[in-house]
N, C-alpha and C positions, 0 to 999 in steps of 0.2 A: 745616350751616353757616348755614342760614337765620336762626337766632336769635343767632348770635355777633356780638359787637360789632365785632371785627376778625379777620382771618385768623389772627393770632398766638394767638387764644383757643383754637384747636383744637390739642390736644396729647395726647401719651401720658401716662397716669397709672399709675405702678406702685404697687401696694397691698400692704400687709401681708396675709398670707393671712386673718387674722381679719376685717379690714375687707372684703376681697373677698367672703368668705362672707356677711357681714352684708348687704352691698349686693345680693348675688345673691338672698338671701331677700326683701329689701325690694322689689326690682324684678321678681320672678318674675311673669310674665304681663303686665307693664305695657309699654306702648309710648309713644312720643312723649316729650315733656319730662318729666323726672323731678320737677322742682318747677315748678308752673304755677298760674295763676289758675283760678277756677271755670270760666272759658270756654276753658280749655286753651290760653291764650296765655302768653307769658313775663311774669314779674313785672317791674314797673318797678323800678329799682335800689333806691329808698328804701323802697318799701312793705314788703317782707319785713323790712327792718331795723327800721322803726318798729313794725310790728305783731307781729313774731315774735322777732327778736333782742334788742332793747332790753328788753322785759319779762322775758325769761329772764336777762339780765345783771343786771337789778335784783334778781330773785329770788335770784341767787347772790352778791349784794353786790359785783358786779364792774362796775357801771355808771359807769365813769369816762369823762371827756371823751376823745374820740378813739377809743373802742372801737366799731368797726363791722366791716364785712366784712373790711377789710384787716387787722384784728387776727388773723384766722385765718392769714393769710399770714405775719405777723410771728411768731406763735406757732409755726408749722411751722418757719420758718427757725431760730428760737432752739432749738427742740427738736432739729432735725437737727444743729446745731452742737454742742449739749450732748452729743449721742450720738457725736460725732466722725465723722459721716457724711462720706464721701469728698466733697470740695468739688466736683469735676466733676459728680458725680451730684446733689448738693444743688442746684447751679445749674441743672441740667437739669430737675429737678423744680420748681424755682421759676420756670422759663421765663426765666432770665437769660442774656443773651448773653455770650460770652467777653469778658473785659476785658484779659487779658494774653496775650502770645505763648504762654506755657506752657499756658493754657487753650485757645487756638486749636489748638495742636498735639495736645492730648490728645483721644482718641476713646473714653475709657472709657464715656461715656454711650451709646455705640452697642452695648454688650454687654448685651443684655436680661437674661441670666441673672445677671450681676454686679449689675444694678440690682435685680432681684427678691430676690437674696440680701441686698443692702444694706437693702432695705425691711423684710425680715423681722428683720434684726439690730438695726436702730435702733428698731423699734417705732413707736408712734404717740402716746404721751403723754396718753392719756385712757382712761377706762373705757367700753367699749361698753355701750349700754343693754340692759337685760333687757327683756322684753316690757312695754310700757306705761311705760317709764322713759326719762328724758332722758339725753343724752350728758353726762358729767360730766368736765370737764378736770382734769388734775393741776395744781393751782394751787400755785406755790412758796410756801413758808411766809411769806416777807416780804410777799407780796401778800395773803395771808390775814389777817395781823396788821393791815395797812393798812385792809382792808375792814372788819374788826371794829371798829377804832378809829372809822372814819367812821360806822358804824351806831350806835355808842354815844352 
């Protein structure tokens, strides 16, 4: 909890088995922060975006205004809805508080096996990298056409 911005930042994350296996291989033998500076301290919010994320977005012709870290959350929410993920579980994964009485009364998010089954069913919407390759998102065709027109 030492490096979290708020107490709400600590949460359970249910992963598709492929993602869990990939992260297990990546973290094998590592301790401490997963993503850190050379001094083993947390990154400042904007540094990884400016130094790492933006250059990769430009490389994929996806460097539009407003594309930053929050884009990952928007992408995930859109992907989950497109896969017709159970809304209670979707909101749990997104760390959204219940908004309606129906959501308050539902306790589906407390069923770990149901969440894991749903994570496997909905998938993750990108291709996992092979060794020495980057993660490649599944970009909708309309987005690809727009990026191509901008590059021309």
